[in-house]
N, C-alpha and C positions, 0 to 999 in steps of 0.2 A: 348562139344561144343553144341557150341548153333548157333542154327539152323530158331527158328520159337518165339524163346524170342525173345520183342525188336520189335516185330511187333506191331501195331495201336489195339488196344481195341475200336470197334463202342460200347458207353456204353448210354441209354437212359429208359426213363418208370420214375417210382419211384427213386430217391435217396436211394443206396442200408442200409441207416442210418434209413431210415424209409421204409422198402422196406417188406410187407407180405408175396412175391413171389420173386425168381430173377430165370431171364432165363438165362442160358450158350445157348448159341447157337451157333453148329459147319457148318461153312461151309462143300459144297463138293467141288469134287476138279474141274480146272478150274473155279470156282466158287469165292465171294467174301464175303466178308463178311453185305458187303449193299445189298447180293440178302439175305441168311438166317437171317440178321436183319428182312424184312419186312414180313415173314414171324412170326416173336413172333409180330410184331406189331400188325398184322390180328390176333393171338389168344388173346395176351390178351388186343383187343379193348373190352372198357364198363368195364373194372376189376381195379379195385382201386389197387397203394400200389405194382407193378409190377416192378421189375427193369429189362432190358436188357442189355444183354455182349454179342456180336458176339469179335472173336480173329478174324485174319488175318492169312492166313496162307503164309510165304514167299514161295511168287512164286506161290502161288495161288494154292498151293497142300500141303499135310500134309504132304502123303510119295510116292514114285515116282514107287510103285509098283503095282501091282492087292492085293486087302485084301487077298488072297488065297494064294500069296506067299507064302514062310518060311520065316520066322519072321528075320529072320538077311539081309536078302535081301533089307530090309525096313529102318534099322537103317542105321547112329542115327537116321532119321526121324522120325522114330515113337515114339520115345521117348521124343523126343524131343515135339511133337503134346502133348503127353500125359501128360509131364509137365506144357507145357501152361494151358492145363484144369485145372490140381492140384493146379495150383500157384491162377488162376482165383477161383477156389472154396474155397481155405484158404483167401482169400481176403475177398470174403462173409459172411464167419462166420464167422471172425475179425469183419467183418465190423458188428456183430447181425446179419443175415440168418441163423438160421441152414439149416445143411444137412437135414432136414426132407421137407426145404424147397423151397431146389434148383432144378431145374428140368433140367437136358439136352436134349439138342436137337436137332437133325442132323439130315442129306441130304447125301447118298449115305457114300461115304467118309469120311463125318463129322457123319453120323450115326453109323459107324463101331467104327471112336475113342469113343464115350459117349459110345458104349454098352463094347466096351473095356476096358476102363477106369475104368465105374464100376465095372468087374467084376474081375477087376485086385487092386481094390480097394472100397469089398465092404465093405459096410453101411447101413443107411436105410435113403435114396433120396426121395426127395417128386417123383422123377419119372424118367425115361430116356427114350426117345423118340425119338426108332431107323426107321427111314422113311425112306424104302428102303436101309435096311445096317442089317449089321452081325457083328459076333463076329470076331475077325485077325486073321488069320493063316492058314496053310492048314485045310481041313478037319479029325477031328480026333484028332486034336491038342486036346494035355490034357487042362484040365482043373482045377482051385480049388474048391472043393465040399464041402465048408466052406457056410454056412447059412447065412451069414453074411448081408449080403442084406437084410432078416427082414421082407420080403413083401413090399420092393421097387417096385407103381406099373413100369414095364416095354409092354414099348408099341412095337412090332413089325410090320410096315406097307411096304406091296410090291407083286408086285406086281409075276402071278404063272408064266408068262415067262420075265422076268427082263434079258434085257441082258449081266449084270454087276453082280445082284448076284445072283445065284443059290438059290433056293427055298430049297435045301436041306440044302444050309449053314442058313437059316433063322430059319428051323426046328429047327437043328440039335443046333443050339442059343438058341433057344425057352427051348430046353430041359437044356442043358448047362447052362440057369439063375436061371430053375426056379430050380435044386442043388443047387442053391446056394440062395437060400430064397428067389428068387423075388416073385412077382406076374403077371405072363405073361399074356397077352394080344395079340393074336397075327390074324390077319385080312391079311388074302392074295386076292389079285382081281385079275379077270380075263382080263386077259389080257390088262391091265393098262398102261405096258410100264415101263420107270426109271420115277416119278416121284412123282408129292405128291397131294393127291384129296382134295376132302373136306368131305369124312367122319375119311379122319385123323384127320386133323385140328380140327373139330368136338369133338374130344377125346380128343386132347390137348387144347382143352379149355374147356373143359368140367372140367377135370385136374385143368387146372389151376385156374377155380372157385374155386370149390372145397378146393385146398390146399390157399383161399385167405379171405376162411373164406365168401363167398357173397349165398351161397348154403343155 
C-alpha cells in the first residue's frame, strides 16, 4: 500500500551530480517539507556543494500513533515513510553521492524516522541528526546489535522535559545506536521544550562543513 510514495520532494542547493554532501531533511508531525527545508538552508549557508532534499508526508503526518506505540499500530504508514527515505538515499548514491556523505536530519517525527532508518539499514553514513526524537517502538524493543553503522556520527538533541519525547527513550536510543557502531553525541537541554536551538544547529553545520571538505 503506497501512502507517502509519490508525494512531492522539495529539492535545492547543489545539483546531485556535483554535490559534495547531501542532506535528507525529514519534517515533523503536522509540519511540511518547506519547514524542515529552511533548517537545511540554514546549516548549509556558506558551504558549497550541498544538495538539499526534503520529502513531504501525505497529510503532513508520517505515521498516525506516537513513536512509542507498538510497531504494528503505525503500519503501513511507517514502512511507507522508511521506504521514501530509502528511495531518496538510493537515488543519491546512484547519482554519485556516497553514503558517507549523506546526512539524515529530522525533527520530532522526522528525527524518529531518521534514527530508525539508520538503525534498520546500518552502514556508514555521513551523519544522522535526531533533533527531539528517538528510535521507534515501545521501551525495551529488541534492537540489532550489528556494528554496521561503522562510526556514523549520530546526534541526539532533546529537552530534559520534552512533552513528546521521554528522556528515557533518548537514553535508550543512544545506547542502542552505540551498540550498532555509531559514534553518538547526546545533548540534553534543561527546560528547552519541543524545539530546536542554536547549539544543535551549530553541531549540524560543523558536521556539514567537515564533510564538504571546507575545514
